[in-house]
VOGU-3710 file (C-alpha; in Angstrom, 3 decimals, decimal comma):
1> ngtvakqdin> -2,477/125,399/74,769  -5,054/127,050/77,042  -3,334/130,442/77,057  -3,390/130,696/73,264  -7,063/129,712/73,170  -7,877/132,320/75,825  -6,013/135,014/73,860  -7,965/134,050/70,731  -11,230/134,372/72,653  -10,138/137,761/74,030
11> qqmlflagny> -9,270/138,915/70,505  -12,715/137,864/69,300  -14,337/139,624/72,249  -12,339/142,812/71,473  -13,640/142,621/67,918  -17,218/142,103/69,178  -16,957/145,067/71,580  -15,654/147,231/68,739  -18,666/146,244/66,656  -21,016/147,250/69,472
21> igaknyergk> -19,304/150,629/69,717  -19,421/151,031/65,946  -23,163/150,388/66,158  -23,420/153,040/68,920  -24,251/150,471/71,592  -21,591/152,074/73,778  -22,557/150,568/77,122  -22,391/146,973/75,849  -19,019/147,626/74,220  -17,635/149,148/77,437
31> qiyseieads> -19,002/146,216/79,431  -17,172/143,709/77,218  -13,922/145,688/77,528  -14,276/145,600/81,317  -14,886/141,842/81,256  -11,842/141,213/79,048  -9,666/143,437/81,221  -10,780/141,715/84,422  -10,017/138,369/82,805  -6,657/139,154/81,180
41> isteirkqid> -3,182/139,883/82,500  -1,713/140,236/79,012  -0,067/143,632/78,519  -0,777/143,312/74,775  -4,518/142,875/75,442  -4,479/145,830/77,841  -2,754/148,007/75,235  -5,358/146,976/72,660  -8,122/147,863/75,105  -6,524/151,309/75,583
51> qrlifladsy> -6,472/151,816/71,807  -10,095/150,757/71,561  -11,090/153,074/74,400  -9,550/155,893/72,354  -11,835/154,788/69,511  -14,752/154,843/71,977  -13,932/158,431/73,003  -13,679/159,395/69,316  -17,028/157,732/68,661  -18,600/159,823/71,401
61> vadkkydeai> -17,090/162,948/69,807  -18,443/161,995/66,375  -21,849/161,462/67,990  -21,598/164,892/69,710  -21,681/163,179/73,116  -18,964/165,500/74,364  -19,462/164,924/78,104  -19,050/161,165/77,606  -15,993/161,756/75,418  -14,382/163,983/78,063
71> eeftkleeri> -15,090/161,322/80,695  -13,436/158,613/78,553  -10,417/160,804/77,751  -10,020/161,547/81,479  -10,110/157,826/82,320  -7,583/157,133/79,570  -5,203/159,753/80,954  -5,343/157,954/84,307  -4,634/154,502/82,878  -2,140/154,899/80,041
81> tdaemfndiy> 1,612/155,197/80,455  2,760/155,294/76,829  3,987/158,783/75,806  2,935/158,285/72,184  -0,594/157,383/73,311  -0,731/160,530/75,455  0,187/162,639/72,415  -2,471/160,826/70,412  -5,269/161,477/72,905  -4,190/165,115/73,324
91> krqtymgyll> -4,442/165,593/69,538  -7,882/164,001/69,573  -9,002/166,234/72,436  -7,693/169,291/70,574  -9,825/168,281/67,611  -12,805/167,766/69,935  -12,314/171,329/71,211  -12,351/172,518/67,602  -15,641/170,657/66,992  -17,087/172,134/70,186
101> tqdkefsqae> -16,149/175,572/68,842  -17,916/174,845/65,551  -20,988/173,759/67,542  -20,826/177,091/69,418  -20,112/175,293/72,704  -17,522/177,955/73,496  -17,306/177,459/77,246  -16,809/173,712/76,947  -14,238/174,208/74,158  -12,360/176,660/76,357
111> dvfnnlktkv> -12,355/174,150/79,231  -10,948/171,455/76,946  -8,220/173,763/75,630  -7,300/175,070/79,103  -7,025/171,497/80,348  -4,703/170,636/77,458  -2,451/173,718/77,708  -0,513/172,326/80,663  -0,313/168,762/79,309  0,722/169,021/75,673
121> tdqtakddlk> 4,494/168,819/75,259  4,884/167,823/71,587  5,655/171,015/69,616  3,458/170,154/66,625  0,573/169,397/68,988  1,244/172,680/70,845  1,102/174,620/67,574  -2,140/172,887/66,622  -3,618/173,667/70,037  -2,652/177,358/69,722
131> ekilflgday> -4,261/177,497/66,274  -7,497/175,961/67,600  -7,543/178,399/70,545  -7,213/181,314/68,091  -10,070/179,848/66,077  -12,139/179,680/69,280  -11,425/183,352/69,960  -12,394/184,340/66,422  -15,559/182,232/66,494  -16,563/183,623/69,874
141> vqd> -16,130/187,219/68,682  -18,105/186,554/65,493  -21,033/184,897/67,262
//
């Protein structure tokens, strides 16, 4: 069956793109994701791409490429529809704001937190966000 074979190839390509991102060859990984997406109508493949783009944004954060991470998170917010995925990326962005605070990037951390304040609806995530904002205030005062 041609459809099954195509899905297998797409799965392999997703794996390959993930390896590129893991090796910090971000542009090649993103390019493969774009090619798979252009070639696939499968909602399952699209959902997997979304999950892998979250991993890409996290990889940028880990690499202290905060501008790139913010850009990826913004794109994700425009493309995803799943409420659970929204909560997930908001938690990840909250953590990124915390890392920005630790790196003394106070203005950028504040921007991230202000952007999240109106979006986060999950109570646990709201509490976490408030805690990170307090940490930002303390860190800013101490600097």
